[in-house]
C-alpha positions as CSV (number, residue, x, y, z in Angstrom):
1,L,-6.4,-5.3,4.8
2,Q,-4.9,-1.8,4.9
3,M,-6.3,-0.5,8.2
4,Y,-6.8,2.9,6.8
5,S,-9.9,1.4,5.2
6,L,-11.6,1.4,8.7
7,R,-10.1,4.6,9.9
8,N,-13.5,6.0,11.0
9,E,-15.0,2.8,12.3
10,M,-11.9,2.0,14.5
11,K,-12.4,5.3,16.3
12,V,-15.9,4.2,17.3
13,D,-15.5,0.5,18.3
14,P,-12.1,-1.0,17.5
15,V,-13.0,-4.4,19.2
16,K,-16.1,-4.8,17.1
17,Y,-14.3,-4.2,13.8
18,L,-11.2,-6.2,14.7
19,K,-13.6,-9.1,15.3
20,M,-15.3,-8.4,12.0
21,I,-12.1,-8.5,9.8
22,P,-11.6,-12.3,10.0
23,E,-15.3,-12.8,9.3
24,M,-14.6,-11.0,6.0
25,G,-12.0,-13.6,5.1
26,I,-8.9,-11.5,6.1
27,N,-6.2,-12.4,8.6
28,N,-3.3,-10.1,7.7
29,L,-3.2,-6.4,8.4
30,E,-1.2,-3.5,7.1
31,G,-0.9,-0.4,9.3
32,G,-3.1,0.3,12.3
33,G,-2.3,1.2,15.8
34,G,-3.5,0.7,19.4
35,Y,-6.7,2.7,18.9
36,G,-6.7,3.8,22.6
37,M,-5.8,0.4,23.9
38,S,-2.6,-0.5,25.6
39,E,0.0,-2.4,23.6
40,A,-0.8,-5.6,25.5
41,E,-4.6,-5.2,25.0
42,Y,-4.2,-4.6,21.3
43,E,-1.9,-7.6,20.8
44,K,-4.4,-9.8,22.8
45,I,-7.3,-8.8,20.6
46,L,-5.2,-9.4,17.4
47,A,-4.3,-12.9,18.7
48,E,-7.8,-13.7,19.7
49,N,-9.0,-12.9,16.2
50,K,-6.0,-14.7,14.6
51,L,-4.9,-11.4,13.0
52,K,-1.3,-10.6,12.1
53,T,0.3,-7.3,11.2
54,I,2.5,-7.8,8.1
55,G,3.3,-4.2,7.3
56,V,3.9,-0.9,9.0
57,G,4.4,2.7,7.8
58,A,7.7,4.4,7.2
59,E,7.4,8.2,7.1
60,Y,9.8,9.9,4.6
61,D,11.4,12.0,7.3
62,E,11.8,9.0,9.6
63,L,13.7,7.2,6.8
64,N,16.0,10.2,6.6
65,K,16.5,10.9,10.3
66,D,15.1,8.2,12.6
67,L,15.4,4.7,11.0
68,Q,15.6,3.0,14.4
69,S,12.0,4.0,15.2
70,I,10.8,2.2,12.0
71,I,12.9,-0.9,12.9
72,D,11.5,-0.9,16.4
73,N,7.9,-0.4,15.2
74,A,8.2,-3.2,12.6
75,K,9.7,-5.7,15.1
76,K,7.2,-4.9,17.8
77,A,4.4,-5.7,15.3
78,G,6.2,-8.7,13.9
79,A,6.0,-7.1,10.4
80,K,8.5,-7.8,7.6
81,Y,7.5,-4.8,5.4
82,A,7.7,-1.1,6.0
83,T,6.1,1.2,3.4
84,C,6.7,4.8,2.6
85,Y,3.3,6.1,1.4
86,W,4.3,9.7,0.4
87,I,7.4,11.6,-0.6
88,A,7.4,15.1,1.0
89,H,7.3,17.5,-2.0
90,P,5.5,20.7,-3.1
91,D,1.9,19.9,-4.0
92,G,1.5,18.8,-7.5
93,P,3.6,16.5,-9.7
94,I,6.9,15.5,-8.3
95,S,10.2,16.6,-10.0
96,L,12.8,14.1,-11.4
97,A,15.3,15.7,-9.0
98,K,13.2,14.9,-6.0
99,I,12.6,11.3,-7.2
100,K,16.3,10.9,-7.6
101,E,16.8,12.1,-4.0
102,A,14.1,9.8,-2.7
103,T,15.5,6.8,-4.7
104,A,18.9,7.3,-3.1
105,L,17.4,7.6,0.3
106,F,15.3,4.4,-0.2
107,N,18.3,2.5,-1.4
108,K,20.3,3.6,1.6
109,A,17.6,3.0,4.2
110,G,16.5,-0.2,2.5
111,A,19.9,-1.7,2.9
112,E,19.9,-1.0,6.6
113,L,16.4,-2.4,7.0
114,Q,17.4,-5.5,5.1
115,K,20.0,-6.2,7.8
116,E,17.0,-6.4,10.3
117,G,14.9,-8.6,8.1
118,I,12.6,-5.8,7.0
119,T,11.9,-5.0,3.3
120,L,11.3,-1.3,2.5
121,L,8.5,-0.6,0.0
122,Y,7.4,2.5,-1.8
123,H,3.8,3.2,-2.5
124,P,3.3,5.3,-5.6
125,H,0.6,7.9,-5.2
126,G,0.0,9.1,-8.8
127,Y,2.1,12.3,-8.7
128,E,5.1,10.4,-10.2
129,F,3.9,10.2,-13.8
130,V,4.3,13.7,-15.2
131,K,7.4,13.9,-17.4
132,D,10.2,16.1,-16.1
133,A,13.5,16.7,-17.8
134,G,12.4,14.3,-20.5
135,M,11.7,11.4,-18.2
136,V,8.7,10.0,-16.2
137,P,10.0,10.2,-12.6
138,M,8.4,6.8,-11.7
139,D,10.3,5.1,-14.5
140,Y,13.6,6.4,-13.0
141,M,12.7,5.0,-9.5
142,L,11.6,1.6,-10.9
143,K,14.9,1.3,-12.9
144,N,17.1,2.3,-10.0
145,S,15.5,0.6,-7.0
146,K,18.2,-1.8,-5.7
147,N,17.5,-2.2,-1.9
148,F,13.8,-1.5,-1.9
149,A,10.7,-2.8,-3.7
150,F,7.2,-1.5,-4.3
151,N,3.8,-1.7,-2.6
152,M,1.9,-0.5,-5.7
153,D,-1.4,1.2,-5.1
154,V,-3.1,0.4,-8.5
155,F,-5.8,3.1,-8.0
156,W,-3.4,5.9,-7.5
157,V,-1.1,4.7,-10.3
158,K,-4.2,4.7,-12.6
159,M,-5.2,8.2,-11.3
160,G,-1.7,9.5,-12.3
161,G,-1.9,8.1,-15.8
162,G,0.2,5.0,-15.3
163,D,-0.8,1.5,-16.4
164,P,-0.5,-0.8,-13.3
165,L,-0.5,-4.1,-15.1
166,K,2.0,-2.9,-17.7
167,I,4.3,-1.6,-15.0
168,M,4.1,-4.9,-13.1
169,K,4.9,-6.9,-16.2
170,S,7.8,-4.5,-17.1
171,Y,9.5,-4.9,-13.7
172,P,8.7,-8.4,-12.5
173,G,9.7,-9.3,-8.9
174,K,9.6,-5.7,-7.6
175,F,6.0,-6.0,-6.2
176,P,5.9,-8.2,-3.0
177,M,2.7,-6.3,-2.1
178,L,-0.1,-4.7,-4.1
179,H,-2.8,-2.3,-2.8
180,L,-5.8,-3.5,-4.7
181,K,-8.3,-0.7,-5.1
182,D,-10.7,-0.3,-8.1
183,R,-11.8,3.0,-9.6
184,A,-15.4,3.9,-10.6
185,K,-15.7,4.1,-14.4
186,G,-15.6,7.7,-15.7
187,T,-13.4,9.0,-12.8
188,P,-11.1,11.8,-13.9
189,G,-7.4,11.4,-13.4
190,S,-5.2,13.4,-11.0
191,K,-1.6,14.4,-11.2
192,D,-1.1,15.5,-7.5
193,G,-1.9,12.3,-5.5
194,H,-5.3,13.6,-4.5
195,G,-8.8,12.7,-5.7
196,D,-12.3,11.6,-4.8
197,L,-12.0,8.7,-2.3
198,E,-15.7,7.9,-3.0
199,A,-14.4,6.7,-6.4
200,N,-13.2,3.5,-4.6
201,V,-15.5,0.7,-5.7
202,V,-15.8,-3.0,-5.2
203,L,-12.9,-4.8,-6.9
204,G,-13.8,-6.0,-10.4
205,T,-16.5,-3.4,-10.9
206,G,-14.3,-0.4,-11.9
207,D,-12.0,0.6,-14.8
208,I,-8.8,-1.1,-13.5
209,D,-7.9,-4.6,-14.6
210,I,-7.9,-6.1,-11.1
211,A,-8.3,-9.7,-12.4
212,G,-5.2,-9.3,-14.7
213,L,-3.2,-7.8,-11.8
214,I,-4.2,-10.7,-9.5
215,K,-3.1,-13.3,-12.1
216,E,0.2,-11.5,-12.7
217,A,0.7,-11.3,-8.9
218,Q,0.2,-15.1,-8.8
219,K,2.7,-15.5,-11.6
220,Q,5.3,-13.3,-10.0
221,G,4.9,-14.7,-6.5
222,T,3.6,-11.5,-4.9
223,A,3.3,-12.1,-1.2
224,Y,0.3,-10.1,-0.3
225,L,-2.8,-8.7,-2.1
226,T,-3.9,-5.9,0.2
227,I,-7.4,-4.5,0.0
228,E,-7.5,-0.7,0.7
229,D,-11.0,0.8,0.4
230,E,-10.9,4.5,1.2
231,S,-14.6,5.1,0.6
232,S,-17.3,5.7,3.2
233,R,-18.8,2.3,2.0
234,S,-15.7,0.2,3.0
235,V,-17.4,-2.0,5.5
236,E,-20.0,-3.0,2.9
237,Q,-17.6,-3.3,0.0
238,I,-14.6,-5.1,1.6
239,P,-16.4,-8.5,1.8
240,Q,-17.5,-8.2,-1.8
241,S,-13.9,-7.4,-2.8
242,V,-12.6,-10.4,-0.9
243,K,-15.0,-12.7,-2.8
244,F,-13.8,-11.2,-6.1
245,I,-10.2,-11.9,-5.3
246,Q,-11.0,-15.4,-4.2
247,S,-12.9,-16.0,-7.4
248,I,-9.8,-15.1,-9.5
249,L,-7.4,-17.0,-7.3
250,K,-9.4,-20.2,-8.0
């Protein structure tokens, strides 16, 4: 579970919701924080509920200026993945020049993180799919990623006009983690990485081929299928999404 899914609930009663996560059928977490608890208290509650943090965030500026803080954060959490969720750029579609700059940074930082047993991932956000200088920026990054891989958010890829399953099949082995997030049928696309979060629906009920992505992930050996539900209905929807994933994995 990407903990952003419970961003509002965790402010109210973190202990209650951390206990609820394994009851939903989930034991691995991406992101999250202390939620007002001490480091020891938070780790104790995770252990009591058999929860493990497998991924942390990696801000773009941190990758550029403060790599050690990412390494320290990942090691403290026991996480083997660090994901950059957003490339700082002017609002709207990203330029090919900026994607080239980001790709170079990710390759450089990724090589350093690899030495520490951490895999750097990039999370596409939908603004990478508008052609610039005759090329789709996302295609450039996929073709030139050497020391990093991808945590593909299938909702945002679809929002930007990309085909998540086609991309996955075209670049096998580059997706150790997927953000599984379905989109309500009839939802308009977006080229700037923004959109209606209430369009997040139960997996298998929207317009993204989630079943096909799960089967491809099995074939490729993807390590984690991460549920991220950004809607206000996340507590209700997450268990239903877990059941859908389990039905396909069978």
